[in-house]
C-alpha positions, 0 to 999 in steps of 0.5 A: 499499500502506498499513499498519494504524495508519499515518497517511499521509493529508495531512489527518491521517485514518487511511486504510483498510488495504491489502494489501502486494503481493509479487510473486515470481520463483522456481524451482518448487523455491524456491517449494515450500520458501519459500512453505509453507502455514503461511507463506502463512496467517500472511502473509495474516493480516498483510495480505500477498499473494503474486503469482507473476510470469509471466516470459513476460509483460513485467514492467511489465504486471504488478502493481502490486507493493510489493515484488519477491522474486526468485531466478532466474539468467541475464542476461536476467532480471537485465536485466529486473529492472534495467530495472523498477527504473529505471521503477518506483522506487516498488517495492522489489527484494529484492535488487539483481541486480548485488549477487546476482551478486557472491555467485555467484562463490565467490572474490569473495563471501569477499573481503568478509570479508577485512580485516574487523577484528572483534577488539573483538567477542568474536572474530576472523573470517577466510576459509581461504586460497584460490586460483582455478584457471581452466584446464589441470588438469595445472598445478594442483599447480605453481600450488598449490605456488607459493602454498603452500596446505597439504593437505587442500584443499576443491575447489569450482566457481568459479561458483554457477549453480543446477545440481547440479554447481555444489554439488559439493564435494570433499576432496583428501588428496594432491597427485597428485589435483589434476590430476584436478580440472576448472577453473574452481574455488576451492581452499580449505584445510580447517580442522578445526572439530570436525565442526560448521558454523554457518549464520547466516541473515540476514533484514534486521537479524535473525540466526538461528543453526542448527548443522549437522553437517559433516565431522569433523576430518582427522588427520595419519595420514589425510593420510599414508594416505588418498589420492584425492579424496572427495565432500564431503556437503551440510550444507544439509538439515534432516536434517543439523541438529545442534541438540539433539545431545549435543555437546562444549559447546566445539564446539557453542557459538554464535559470540558474538552481538555478533561476529554482529551486527557481521559481518552489518551489515558484510556487509549494507553491503558485499554490498548484500543483505538476504537471505542466509546465511553458513557459518561454522566455529570452528577446532578447539581455539579459542574465538574464531577463526572462518572464513566458508567460503561465503555464499548469497543467498536461502538455504533459509529454510524449513529455519530454525526460526520463519522464517514469523514472522521473514520476515513481520515483515521485510516489514512492517517493511521497508515501514514504513521505506520509507513513513516515509522518503517521508512525511518 
């Protein structure tokens, strides 16, 4: 692969431009949302060619590729891509399977945020208090009491495995409902945040912030009078967008850019990922106290404004950087 205007010829002559070949291994649903016609047209104009990987054929017999984008679950695929990395070091794998696996555990993913000191960057970032429940639903109330978590609580499946069930979240208002849950799961204290969630999309060094409607604040009256478990609506869809809505400026104001730049840089290094998003909330009644409540690998970029241009630039810049390292 060669990029237009780049001089890699040993004798100083400019070589003919070649396509950047990107192999992709995605589910049908992911392919449809990511490889939209407008994106493919723009990429083609920029010299980028997307080629589907046939998971039923040996990966080493396919290509050649400059980059492989992938989001498939399972140990078999992880082993395949890891073996391919060892035998094809010239191909960029976005992203490493072991790094991806780390964020499929809802407890371990947030441990990367713990102990981050971002106080010098116009805000504080933390994670809600949480705990992991592995088994025995009947013991959950006692376990929660020992740790001292406070109601209301958000219950999330521990592992993200691509199934609809792994995205089922629940809000609990009373202690007796805890024993109705199905481990393994994560229990997380609910933080009032004015009903607005910030989805921080990361594509390489680029940051894009999108507001989404979320759950409204929970009052003391509700805690005292509304027992039970309630399904947590998903806020990832474009229909839940709060951009353009008439909102209280104190709630709608984006987190400070210096804070997001530092946070994304730290998480890129700690996670070892280039493609992910952060779900962040601002504690209601504050301006600079934020909580990260979830991290997702290779999220729904098709719902992000201008993703076509941003992702195309990411691929081109990434390969320019790689080849400059090779010739230097």
